[in-house]
C-alpha positions, 0 to 999 in steps of 0.5 A: 640538842643538849644543854651544857653544864656551866664551864669552870676552869678545868683541864680540857678533855678532848677527843685525843685524850679521851682515846688514850683511855682503855676500851672496856675489854682491855681494862678488864684484862688488867683487873688482876683478880677482879675479872670474875667479879666484873663478869658476874656483875655483867651477867647479872645486869638487866638492860631493857630494850627501851634502855638501848633504844634511848641511847640510839635516839641520842646519837653519837655519845662519848662516855669517859670513865675515871676509875681504878680496877680495885674499886668496889663500886666500879666492879658493880657499876662499870659492867652494867654500863658496858652491857647497856652500851655494847650493841649501840654503835653510836656510843664509845666508852673509854676508861682512864685511871683516876690515879694517873689522871689527877688533872682530869679527876679533880674536875669531877670531885664528889664532896671534895673527894676523888670518889670513883667511878665517875662517868662523864658524858660528851656529845658528838661535838665533844662538848660535856653534857654532864657527869654521874657517879660514884654510885646510884642514890639507892646504894648511897642511901645505904651508906648514909644510913650507917655513916654515923654508926661507922664513925662511932664504931657501932658497925664495921664499914665492911658490914655496910659494904656487904649491905651495899653489895646486896643492894647492887645485887637486888637492883641488877643495874636498873637504878644506874641506867635510870639515873644516867638516862635522867641525867642525859634527858635533863641535859637535852632540854 
C-alpha cells in the first residue's frame, strides 16, 4: 500500500471538508472568461491508456486541488488532470479556493508561498499520500532560467510567461501526468 508523508501540525483534511470542494464541471462554470482557455488545454492534453490504467491499479484515490480560477498554471494543469481521471471511477477530485481556505493552503506552501495549483492525494482511508504543484519541472525550469533577468529588469515577466505557455503547449500534459505518477509510485513502496 502507500507509505505516508511525515505528519506535521496542520489543519486536518477530512472527507467532509474534501466534499465541500467543487467538482470540476462546477468549478469550470465559475471561471468567468477563462472557460475557453480551460477547454483548450483539455482538448490539447494527451493522456495515454497506460496512464488511465495506472490510476485504476491504485484503487480509490481522492485528489484535492487548491487553486483560483484566474491562475495561469491552473488553466494549463487542471484540465490535463481532469482528462486523466475522468473515466476512472476510483478517482474523485474536488477543488477548493486557495483564498477561501488559507488554513488548508498553508499546509502546502511552495518555498514559503501560497503557489497554486496544489494537488494533494489521499488514499481510500483518506490518509494523505503526498502533494504536487504548482507546475511541472520542465515549466519551472523555464521560469528559473529567467528569474535573475526578471529581477534585473532585463526581460519582462510577461515574456517569460509566454515562454512557459509555449512549454505547456509543446508538452501537452505529459510531464504533469508523469510527475504525478512518480509521486504516487514513490509513495506506494
